[in-house]
KETORBA-480118 format. One record per residue (C-alpha): residue in one letter; y, z, x. Coordinates in steps of 0.1 Angstrom, whole numbers, padded with zeros to 4 digits, always signed. Each point is the difference from the previous one (the first is absolute). Example, Ala and Ser with C-alpha at 12.3 -4.5 7.8 and 13.67 -1.06 7.14 Angstrom:
<atoms>
A-0045+0078+0123;S+0034-0007+0014;
</atoms>
This chain:
<atoms>
M+1042+1221+0902;A-0033-0021-0002;L+0003-0029+0029;I-0013-0032-0005;D-0040-0006+0012;V-0007-0035-0004;A-0035+0003+0013;I-0005+0026-0029;A+0014-0025-0023;C-0023-0023+0006;L-0031+0023-0002;N+0013+0015-0031;S+0004-0039-0016;I-0040-0005+0007;R-0006+0033-0018;E+0021-0012-0031;I-0030-0028-0003;E-0029+0023+0001;E-0016-0013-0033;D+0001-0034+0012;V-0013+0006+0034;K-0028+0023-0012;D-0036-0018-0001;A+0014-0030+0014;I-0002-0024+0030;V+0037+0001+0019;Y+0007-0034+0016;I+0032+0004+0019;D+0016-0029+0019;A+0010-0005+0036;G+0036+0018-0005;C-0012+0028-0023;T-0025+0011+0029;E+0030+0001+0024;S+0017+0023-0025;F-0032+0020-0011;Q-0012+0005+0035;L+0034+0014+0013;A+0004+0025-0031;G-0036+0010+0003;A-0010-0008-0034;F-0035-0011+0002;P-0014+0039-0003;L+0025+0003-0030;F-0021-0034-0015;L-0030+0018+0006;E+0010+0034-0016;L+0011-0023-0033;G-0036-0010-0004;A+0004-0034+0012;R-0033-0019+0011;S+0013-0019+0030;V+0028-0013+0016;C-0003-0036+0013;S+0019-0027+0011;L+0014-0024-0023;E+0001-0030+0024;N-0033+0008+0016;M-0018+0009-0033;T-0038-0005-0002;S-0028+0003-0025;L-0010+0032+0017;D+0030+0018-0006;A-0018+0013-0035;V-0026+0017+0023;A+0022+0022+0023;D+0007+0026-0024;W+0017+0032+0012;N-0011+0022-0031;S-0037-0010+0001;K+0000-0014-0035;L-0034-0019-0014;D+0017-0021-0023;C+0022-0033+0003;A+0036+0001+0001;N+0015-0016-0029;R+0038+0009+0008;I+0019-0018+0032;V+0033+0009+0011;I+0021-0022+0022;M+0028+0012+0020;T+0022-0027+0018;S+0036-0002+0014;R+0004-0037-0004;L+0010-0023-0029;L-0025-0005-0025;N-0002-0035+0005;D-0006+0004+0037;A-0029+0027-0006;H-0013-0019-0028;R-0027-0019+0018;Y-0016+0031+0012;M+0003+0019-0028;L-0020-0030-0022;R-0024-0002+0031;C-0005+0039-0009;L-0003-0003-0035;S-0029-0026+0007;T-0020+0016+0021;H-0001+0033-0020;A-0012-0021-0032;G-0008+0038-0019;V+0037+0013-0001;Q+0015+0008-0032;R+0030+0010+0014;C+0025-0012+0028;S+0033+0022+0005;V+0025-0020+0022;F+0030+0022+0018;T+0023-0021+0013;S+0033+0015+0025;I+0017-0033-0010;S+0018+0007-0036;E+0004-0023-0030;G+0036-0009+0011;S-0009-0008+0035;H-0025-0024-0015;S+0024-0018-0022;A+0028-0001+0025;C-0019-0008+0029;P-0003-0042+0001;D-0036+0005+0017;S-0012+0014-0035;P-0009-0022-0024;L-0001+0031-0029;G+0029+0009-0023;P+0021+0030-0013;D-0032+0015-0015;A-0024-0008+0033;Y-0025+0028-0006;R-0009-0010-0033;E-0002-0038+0010;Y-0022+0010+0029;E-0022+0016-0018;T-0009-0028-0025;L+0002-0025+0033;L-0030+0020+0017;V-0021+0003-0029;Q+0005-0037-0007;D-0011-0010+0036;Y-0028+0025+0003;N-0015-0017-0033;E+0004-0033+0014;H-0017+0008+0032;T-0025+0016-0016;K-0007-0031-0021;K+0004-0021+0029;S-0028+0021+0021;D-0024+0001-0028;K+0003-0038-0004;I-0006-0003+0039;S-0027+0024-0006;K-0020-0023-0028;D+0006-0028+0025;K-0010+0010+0032;G-0028+0026-0008;V+0016+0028+0017;P+0008+0035-0011;K+0034+0003-0019;F+0011+0029+0024;S+0000-0021+0031;S+0012-0033-0011;A+0030+0022-0015;L+0012+0007+0031;E-0005-0030+0013;S+0019-0018-0026;L+0030+0019+0001;T+0032-0024+0001;M+0032+0015+0021;E+0024-0015-0021;P+0032+0019-0009;I+0007+0009-0036;T+0022-0013-0025;S+0018+0013-0029;Q-0007-0032-0022;N-0020+0005-0033;V+0003+0037-0003;D-0016+0015-0031;D+0001+0036-0015;S-0036+0002+0005;S-0011+0031+0027;G-0036-0001-0005;D-0030-0020+0006;A-0034-0005-0014;E-0013+0025+0023;G+0028+0025-0008;L+0016+0003+0036;V+0031+0017-0005;V+0029-0003+0027;S+0035+0018+0004;V+0022-0001+0023;H+0022+0027+0009;H+0030+0009+0022;F-0008+0022+0034;P+0033+0001+0020;L-0007+0025+0026;I-0020-0022+0023;I+0017+0010+0035;C-0009+0012+0034;P+0012+0033+0003;F+0000+0010+0039;T+0019+0032-0008;P+0007+0019-0033;R+0034-0015+0008;A-0004-0035+0016;F-0017-0032-0015;V-0006-0036+0004;L-0013-0023-0024;P-0037-0013+0005;S+0001-0030+0024;Q-0023-0021-0025;G+0017+0005-0031;S+0023-0027-0017;V+0030+0023+0008;A-0002+0003+0037;E-0014-0037+0000;A+0029-0016-0017;S+0025-0022+0016;L+0036+0018+0007;S+0021-0028+0009;R+0004-0038-0009;Q+0006-0024+0029;H+0036-0007+0006;E+0028+0006+0026;D+0000+0038-0003;S-0038+0008-0002;L-0019+0007+0031;T-0041+0003-0010;F-0017-0001-0038;G-0007+0039+0008;L+0034+0013+0002;P+0031+0001-0017;P+0028-0028+0007;I+0034+0010+0020;S+0024+0019-0026;T+0027-0024+0001;G+0011+0013-0036;S-0001-0037-0005;M-0034+0006-0027;S+0014+0004-0035;D-0022+0016-0027;T-0008-0038-0015;D-0013-0012+0032;D-0041-0004-0001;V-0014+0037+0012;P-0030-0005+0021;P-0032+0011-0016;G-0002+0033+0023;A+0034+0015-0013;T-0011-0006-0037;L-0034+0022+0006;T+0015+0022+0021;A+0025+0015-0028;H-0025-0001-0027;F-0025+0020+0023;L+0031+0025+0005;Y+0010+0004-0032;H-0035+0008-0011;L-0004+0021+0028;A+0029+0024-0012;L-0011-0002-0036;K-0032+0012+0010;M+0012+0028+0019;E+0024+0011-0027;L+0032-0010+0021;K+0032-0011-0011;L+0011-0021+0029;E+0037-0004+0013;I-0001-0034+0018;F+0021-0011+0032;S-0009-0029+0021;L+0011-0014+0033;G-0008-0041+0007;D+0002-0033-0021;V-0037+0006-0014;S-0003+0039-0005;K+0031-0006-0023;N-0019-0024-0020;V-0031+0022-0001;G+0030+0028-0012;K+0009-0026-0026;I-0034-0008-0016;M-0010+0040-0002;T+0037+0007-0017;D-0010-0029-0029;M-0032+0013-0001;S+0013+0035-0013;S+0010+0004-0036;L+0016+0034-0019;Y-0038+0011-0009;D-0003+0007+0039;V+0031+0016+0005;G-0002+0026-0029;R-0031+0015+0013;R-0002+0030+0020;K-0009-0008+0033;R+0012+0012+0037;T+0026-0024+0016;A-0005-0014+0030;G+0017-0021+0025;L-0015-0033+0008;L+0013-0018+0034;L-0010-0037+0004;V+0005-0017+0033;D-0008-0035+0018;R-0019+0000+0029;T+0018-0024+0016;L+0029+0025+0004;D-0020+0012+0028;L-0024-0020+0021;I+0004+0018+0032;T-0020+0030-0012;P-0033-0015-0010;C-0001-0026+0028;C+0002+0028+0026;H-0024+0024+0009;G+0015+0034-0007;D-0012+0037+0010;S-0023+0002-0031;L-0036+0010+0005;F-0008-0015-0035;D+0015-0032+0008;R-0023-0002+0030;I-0031+0009-0017;F+0010-0030-0025;S+0004-0021+0025;S-0027+0009+0027;L-0029-0001-0023;P-0019-0024-0017;R+0008-0007-0039;A-0027-0007-0024;E-0004-0038-0009;R+0021-0014-0027;F-0025-0014-0029;S+0001-0036+0008;T+0031-0018-0022;Q+0020-0031+0003;A+0036+0001+0002;Q+0007-0017-0029;L+0032-0019-0009;K+0012+0012-0031;Q+0031-0013-0013;G+0010-0011+0033;V-0006+0028+0022;P-0032+0019+0014;S-0013+0028-0006;I+0000+0024+0030;D-0031+0013+0020;R+0010+0036+0009;P-0024+0017+0027;S-0024+0025-0018;L+0013+0035+0000;D-0035+0014+0004;V+0000+0012+0038;Q-0034+0000+0014;V-0003+0029+0022;P-0027-0003+0027;L-0016+0036-0003;G-0034-0014+0011;E+0011-0019+0030;L+0019+0036+0007;L-0034+0022-0004;N-0024-0026+0013;E+0011-0014+0036;E-0030-0009+0012;P-0019-0017-0028;S-0037+0001+0021;K+0003+0038-0004;I+0000+0006-0034;K-0010+0037+0004;E+0030+0005+0020;S+0022-0015-0026;G+0007+0034-0018;L-0011-0016-0034;P-0019+0022-0028;E-0036-0001+0007;G-0002-0008-0039;V+0020-0029+0004;E-0018-0014+0031;A-0037+0002-0019;F+0015-0018-0028;L+0015-0025+0019;R-0034-0006+0021;G-0020+0001-0034;W+0025-0027-0013;D-0004-0023+0025;S-0035+0006+0011;Y-0011-0033-0011;T+0023-0017+0029;S-0017-0006+0032;D+0027+0017+0018;P+0006+0034-0024;Q+0018+0019+0027;N+0026-0027+0008;E+0005-0005-0036;C+0002+0037-0008;D+0031+0002+0026;K+0015-0027-0013;K+0000+0011-0037;S+0006+0037+0014;T+0035-0015+0009;E+0007-0018-0028;L-0011+0026-0026;L+0026+0027+0017;N+0029-0023-0002;G+0022+0012-0024;S+0034-0004-0016;L+0030+0020-0004;V+0002+0024-0029;A+0033+0014-0008;T-0015+0031-0023;E-0018+0014+0028;C+0019+0033+0011;F+0002+0033+0020;R+0007+0031-0015;G+0021-0019-0026;T+0019-0022+0022;P-0012-0039-0002;Y-0012-0013+0032;L+0017-0035-0004;E+0032+0014-0013;A+0004+0027+0029;M-0006-0033+0026;I+0021-0024-0014;E+0028+0021+0001;R-0003+0008+0035;R+0007-0021+0035;T-0030-0010+0021;K-0001+0031+0022;D+0007+0026-0025;G-0029-0018-0026;S-0024+0000+0029;V+0003+0034+0008;L-0001+0014-0034;V-0036-0021-0010;K-0011+0021+0038;K+0014+0031-0018;W-0021-0007-0031;L-0032-0008+0019;Q+0003+0030+0019;E+0002+0024-0028;A-0029-0021-0018;L-0017+0010+0034;R+0009+0034-0002;R-0009+0005-0038;E-0036-0017+0012;N-0004+0022+0032;I-0005-0028+0022;S+0013-0005+0038;V+0008-0029+0017;N+0004-0005+0036;V+0033-0022+0005;R+0028-0001+0018;A+0031+0003-0020;R+0038-0004+0004;P+0022+0023-0023;G+0021-0021-0019;Y-0015-0030+0004;A-0031-0017-0012;T-0024-0031+0011;K-0027-0020-0007;P-0026+0021+0022;E+0007+0033-0016;L+0000-0011-0039;Q-0030-0019+0005;A-0018+0032+0015;M+0010+0019-0028;V-0011-0029-0026;K-0031+0001+0018;A-0005+0036+0002;L+0007+0005-0040;S-0027-0029-0007;Q-0028+0016+0019;N-0020+0013-0029;Q+0001-0013-0038;S+0017+0030-0017;S+0030-0001+0026;L+0006-0031-0008;L+0001-0003-0038;R+0023+0030+0003;N+0023-0013+0022;K-0004-0037-0008;G+0039-0004-0012;I+0011+0013+0032;I-0027-0017+0023;Q+0016-0035-0017;L+0031+0003+0004;A+0000+0014+0035;A-0021-0033+0009;A+0029-0023-0009;P+0026+0013+0027;A-0028+0004+0022;A-0007-0037-0002;A+0039-0006-0002;L+0006+0016+0034;D-0026-0014+0020;E+0013-0017+0028;S-0007-0036-0010;Q+0022+0004-0031;S+0025+0027+0012;A+0007-0023+0028;K+0013-0029-0019;W+0019+0020-0024;D+0017+0018+0030;A+0008-0034+0018;F+0014-0010-0032;S+0025+0025-0010;S+0010-0001+0041;A+0010-0033-0008;E+0019+0010-0031;M+0021+0022+0021;M+0009-0020+0024;L+0012-0028-0027;N+0021+0027-0015;V+0014+0012+0032;S+0010-0034+0007;A+0014-0004-0032;G+0023+0023+0007;D+0012-0016+0031;T+0006-0038+0003;S-0017-0031-0018;Q-0008-0012+0032;G-0022+0030+0007;L-0017-0001-0034;A-0007-0039+0005;A-0013+0009+0035;Q-0028+0027-0010;I-0009-0021-0031;S-0009-0032+0025;D-0015+0027+0023;L-0022+0010-0024;I-0010-0035-0010;N-0005-0012+0035;K-0021+0032+0009;S-0022+0000-0031;A-0007-0041+0003;L-0009+0011+0037;A-0025+0028-0007;E-0017-0022-0027;L-0004-0032+0023;Q-0016+0022+0028;A-0024+0017-0024;K-0010-0033-0014;K-0005-0018+0032;N-0021+0035+0009;E-0030-0005-0028;K-0014+0033+0010;L+0031+0021+0003;D-0007+0035-0005;S+0015+0019-0030;S+0014+0026+0017;S+0018-0019+0021;S+0019-0015-0028;R+0008+0031-0018;G+0039+0003-0007;L+0009-0036+0003;L+0020-0013-0024;S-0013-0035-0013;F+0022-0034-0011;R-0002+0012-0030;D+0012+0032+0003;A+0026-0014+0020;L+0011-0022-0029;L+0001+0030-0020;L+0027+0018+0023;T+0016-0032-0002;V+0007+0008-0036;V+0008+0036+0008;G+0025-0013+0027;Y+0018-0023-0023;I+0004+0024-0027;L+0013+0026+0026;A+0022-0028+0014;G+0016-0012-0032;E+0008+0038-0010;N+0020+0003+0038;F+0011-0036+0003;P+0005-0017-0031;T+0024-0024+0012;A-0013-0008+0034;G-0011-0037-0005;S+0010-0026-0024;G-0032+0003-0019;G-0018+0028+0012;P+0011+0034+0020;F-0009-0013+0034;S+0020-0029+0019;W-0014-0035+0005;Q-0014+0006+0035;E-0016+0033-0008;E-0019-0014-0031;H-0010-0031+0022;F-0017+0021+0023;L-0020+0017-0028;K-0009-0033-0015;E-0014-0012+0035;A-0018+0031+0005;I-0016-0005-0037;V-0010-0036+0006;D-0014+0003+0034;A-0021+0031-0014;V-0013-0020-0029;L-0011-0029+0024;E-0019+0021+0023;N-0017+0019-0032;P+0005-0018-0027;S-0031+0022-0023;A+0021+0031+0004;G+0016+0017-0027;N-0013-0023-0031;L+0037-0008-0006;K+0012-0018-0031;F+0025-0019+0018;L-0028-0018+0021;N-0015-0011-0031;G-0012-0035+0005;L+0007+0000+0039;T-0026+0026+0013;E-0032-0026+0000;E+0021-0024+0021;L+0016+0024+0023;E-0033+0012+0005;S-0017-0034+0006;R+0029-0006+0026;L-0007+0030+0018;N-0037-0009+0000;R+0007-0030+0016;L+0023+0011+0026;K-0026+0025+0011;S-0024-0032+0001;E+0024-0020+0021;D+0006+0029+0028;T-0039+0004+0007;K-0003-0040+0003;E+0030+0001+0025;T-0014+0027+0022;P-0038-0011+0011;S-0022+0023+0020;D-0001-0001+0036;D-0032-0010+0007;Q+0005-0030-0025;L-0005-0032+0020;D+0027-0029-0003;I-0018-0032-0008;D+0027-0022-0002;A+0014+0012+0034;L-0036-0012+0014;D-0001-0033-0014;E+0013-0025+0021;D-0004-0029-0026;P+0032-0010-0014;W-0018-0021-0026;G-0013+0031-0013;K+0031+0011-0020;W+0003-0036-0019;G+0012+0005-0034;D+0015+0037+0005;E+0035-0013-0005;E-0006-0004-0036;D-0018+0036+0001;E+0029+0014+0014;E+0026-0015-0024;D-0019+0013-0028;N+0002+0036+0010;D+0036-0005+0011;N+0007-0009-0038;S-0022+0026-0011;K+0016+0027+0020;A+0035-0013-0012;D-0011+0008-0031;E-0010+0033+0005;S+0031+0004+0015;Y+0020-0012-0029;D-0023+0019-0025;D+0006+0033+0021;M+0038-0007-0003;Q+0000-0004-0039;L-0021+0034-0002;K+0021+0019+0019;L+0027-0014-0024;D-0017+0014-0027;L-0006+0031+0015;R+0037+0005+0007;D+0007-0012-0034;R-0020+0029-0011;V+0013+0028+0025;D+0034-0013-0014;S-0010+0008-0037;F-0015+0033+0011;F+0034+0009+0017;K+0020-0007-0033;F-0021+0023-0015;L+0007+0024+0024;H+0033-0007-0005;K-0005+0011-0036;L-0014+0030+0009;S+0030+0008+0021;S+0025-0007-0026;L-0018+0030-0019;R+0032+0024+0004;T+0026-0024-0010;R-0017-0019-0029;N-0017+0033-0015;V+0029+0012-0023;P-0006+0039+0003;L-0004-0005+0037;R+0035-0016+0007;E+0025+0031+0001;G-0026+0019+0028;S-0007+0033-0020;L-0035-0006-0006;A-0008-0026+0032;S-0019+0012+0027;E+0021+0018+0029;S-0008-0003+0040;S-0013+0034+0007;F+0011+0026+0023;P-0012+0031+0012;G+0004+0031-0022;D+0007-0022-0028;P-0026+0009-0029;S+0001-0034-0021;G-0002-0019+0031;N-0033-0024-0007;K-0003+0008-0034;G-0008-0022-0023;L+0020-0008-0033;L-0019+0023-0023;Y+0012+0030+0020;R+0035-0012+0000;L+0003-0010-0036;I-0016+0033-0013;T+0022+0019+0026;K+0031-0018-0018;V-0012+0007-0033;L-0008+0035+0003;S+0033+0005+0016;K+0016-0021-0029;E+0018-0021+0020;E+0010-0036-0011;I-0029-0027+0006;P+0016-0037+0000;G-0020-0024-0021;L-0019+0029-0019;E+0001-0008-0037;Y-0009+0024-0030;H-0021-0015-0032;S+0011+0015-0031;S-0024+0010-0027;T+0005-0014-0035;V+0014+0032-0008;G+0025-0002+0027;R+0007-0038-0008;L+0010+0011-0036;F+0025+0026+0008;K+0015-0021+0027;S+0005-0031-0023;G+0006+0018-0033;F+0005+0039+0001;G+0020-0008+0031;R+0032-0013-0014;F+0005+0037-0018;G-0001+0015+0038;L-0035+0011-0005;G-0014-0022+0028;Q-0030+0016+0021;A+0003+0010+0032;K-0019-0017+0028;P-0028+0021+0012;S-0009+0006+0038;L-0033+0000+0015;A+0008+0033+0020;D+0003+0015-0033;Q-0039-0003-0008;S-0025+0023+0007;V-0027-0030+0003;I+0009-0029+0022;L-0022-0034-0006;V+0006-0026+0033;F-0020-0030-0004;V+0003-0030+0030;I-0007-0030-0017;G-0020-0019+0029;G-0015+0032+0016;I+0002+0030+0019;N-0019+0018+0031;G-0007+0033+0012;R+0030+0002+0019;E+0025-0003-0029;V-0022+0023-0022;M+0006+0026+0032;E+0038-0007+0002;A+0009+0004-0038;Q-0016+0033+0001;E+0018+0011+0028;A+0030-0009-0018;V-0002+0021-0027;G-0014+0027+0024;E+0032-0003+0022;S+0023-0004-0034;G-0006+0037-0010;R-0015-0010-0034;P-0034+0016-0005;D+0005-0002-0037;I-0004-0039+0004;G-0034-0017-0009;L+0002-0032+0020;V-0026-0026-0005;T-0003-0034+0020;G-0020-0031-0013;G+0000-0033+0011;T-0017-0034-0006;T-0024+0002+0028;L-0006+0020+0036;L+0015-0020+0026;T-0008-0002+0035;P+0016-0023+0029;E-0034-0022-0002;D+0010-0004-0035;M+0036-0005+0004;F-0010-0031+0025;E-0021-0018-0024;L+0026+0004-0026;L+0026-0011+0020;L-0017-0026+0025;G-0032-0006-0018;Q-0011-0023-0030;F+0024+0015-0026;S+0029-0002+0022;H+0030-0025-0014;F+0009-0021+0032;
</atoms>
């Protein structure tokens, strides 16, 4: 049986547009860059004959010079690939065409279908969106060309420069669109659908580009059951099909439908959660008798709302992949504003481009470049490039570090085993040991010996670093083993003490909360209060000592970290003590102590955390804290300061001071009143924060699929294989065991509905299919997934005894605990 490989499917889709790519300058936006980078598509563009691949947002006129194939003639064809709505990418495409004035043909490929443009309220385009946009782009191009010609004549400047300066960034409109598709200069524009712009971490796991329209679209509107714009609302079952569906659900449904069409799959759709049901309904409404009648492989699609399990992405699980994405820096997002569209903002998802610090790993002493392990050819090139600088040695070291910083690529493999796939499906210890074995095998092939103290069954940063340096000593070895060198640098950086200490501290704190949740609510509340107090005290001490050694603060959790643990604690409390208090899982007294701990922590350090519920109060709290500090310094004079007033024996010297003292008393009274009012405002904000925590604690009772308890997380016991497993593991295990899952809804196809409504009266009804009967199962989590869930999903298939099943896991984005903090407590939260 041929299993689905999403990475190969992505590359094959690029091969299908070879005629458009050949001899063209290819422009890709930030979302496509993430996708093609992980899929390893850039060498494929070179193979297909592209002149160059350039950034759409950062395009310049010099892009026409950077020709991979060294052709002397000017390019007259441009290919633009975008993961955004056409109206969102319009200004960049218009600037691109205006810069390359000699272009005769422009082919636009977008991952957003015509149906999505028509259904999405943010798009002004109609059902024939592609044809409409072809005409609009040509019209705007002609208008800008005429405007630039006029400016050139008036100001006497060259046409090329004034065209760039005169570009306006106004959105397109669908008014006054005629059927003309050409212009006087012969520019031909064609728009096509390219659905497979995805980020494949492995052949069986993918997410959507973080800077694409689908991932950035809101998944919830603000109402009593919503938590944040970036996650689906609580699945109370009250959301009907007639409700206003969020734009993220509409775009996700169209994406999945066209993904199945592209991969020639006939989907049997199942959903769990309110937003997932809406997505499933949209997909079935899009199906037709023509689609059903075509010869396709049958596959099962399981849609799951992220809100059904918030514990798993909030916690620091045993996953090397999650450690890497949480510890290493990400590439900066292209600067876009979170615009309000139809009353909801677009979500700024963190970039998926992890910056692997290979240069820092090879070059620990920047002043000694000859000992850095860099190839001599690279050193000579960098020195020549920066020969004009005043300090070429320093600039060379800096550029050598930046040059070797790279990204993770999914297509690199060792003897047929993809690196990322093998790493994402293993825990931290097993994954790091596997990387160590790959390095040892590469060293044996190169006949290189490394003198490093190694422990069998373990892998540490010094071991991995020494092996990476040895493989990078000469240029030929570096090129032959670039895949494993780049990959090994990522876990080496993640296993560094400065990164692993904090992750382990988080993991230990979460384990203590889990144990306390299985005991009493008093113990759990005491644990949360202790974490808040200790983190606030540690931050206060670190702030007082300006020259605090960084090594002394390793492993310490900040106040911001303690708030994330508070979220975890409240969700656990809601699952174990749903009726402990009137408004929440704790009693009034227990929660009062928690509130006081947070109030005290904020008063001592108002700027810590950058929290949404403190918006508008942070500056006032900071000024209050600074005033109190200044008063303390005034009240404690130095010992050598003389008391002049005590030496003055003239009683007339204090004449008129009574009025000044009265003014001081009045100002102090006003300040004390302001302080009291500020504390009351702060307590109100903290009360609203705890109301939000109450909503999180009610997830088990308000989420309909979790009420019966068969899918809810259970307290772990020794020997229990499903102890600390996430929802996906429990869900897939029950699906493959053909157990009844409460709240799981099947969406009948067009033919199925016909049998049910028509032929069903004659006893010819169609039986409801089962997910376990499908040879291919696609699980898509609306809201995002993490590496631990991908690993546990494959474990569930392996433990089921069904090796014939091909499981593909996908999600809106890749989630880390820091991402969950921003979604739940940051600017996109619904307080």
